[in-house]
C-alpha positions, 0 to 999 in steps of 0.5 A: 722633692729631688729624684734619685737621678738628681741626687745620685746622677753625677756620682753614678755617671762618674762611677760608670765613667771610671769603671769604663775608663780604667777597665777594672776597679775594686770597691776600695779604689772607687771609695777613694776616688769619691772621698767622703761619700762612702755610703752613697758610693756603696749604694750606687754600686749595688744599684748599678749592679742591679741595673746590669750596668756594672758587674763584679768579678772577684774583687773588681767591678767592670763593665759587662762587655769587658768582663772577659778582658785581662786586668792591666795590673799596672793600671790598677796600681796607678789608680791606687797612686791616683787615689792618694791625690784625690783631695786635690785632683781636678781631672783624671784620665787614662793616658798614652804609653808609657803613662798610665794615668794623667791628672791635674792637681793644684794647677799642675799636670802629673803623669803616672808612669808604670815602669815594668821591670826590664823596661827601664831603658825604654822609659828613659828613651821615651821620656828623654825628650823635653816637652814644651810644658812638661808634666811632672812624672810619678814613676810607679815601680815594682822594686826600689832597685829600679830607681837607679836604672831610671833617669827621666827629667821632671820626675817628682818621685817614685813609688811602689804599690802593695797588693793591698793598695798601700803606696810607698813613696821614694825620692832621689836626693 
């Protein structure tokens, strides 16, 4: 007979890793990070809360020590973009500025870049240097009008994220 740890251990560790790494995740984001495991993830969220390993403040699950920190809304939106690719994702993690998230999918490296309004030129400068093995960029914008201001190599596409987590993609033709 399998123990709870054997049944849920991998997902529980994954949830704790993701909540710790991304600092604040909604239930829907967590469910989308673990596709086809909705009831198991809901049970684990309840269990981890009872253990005091995560807390829920408003709509976000957080690690108790980080509850008072402000929420990085750019990172939260980038997580929604990541969830669109979860069926193909082999690995994902937070990344260094200007990227919010780096992930591997279908043998490719992707970076989700958050282009805060007014920072388009900074993004252009930072991404203008060609890397030896360049990742593909998915540029997360607040308004479609920002696309005309961003000129970076290896951009696969642009996207916006609604307050409800719906991702809308754009491509330059």
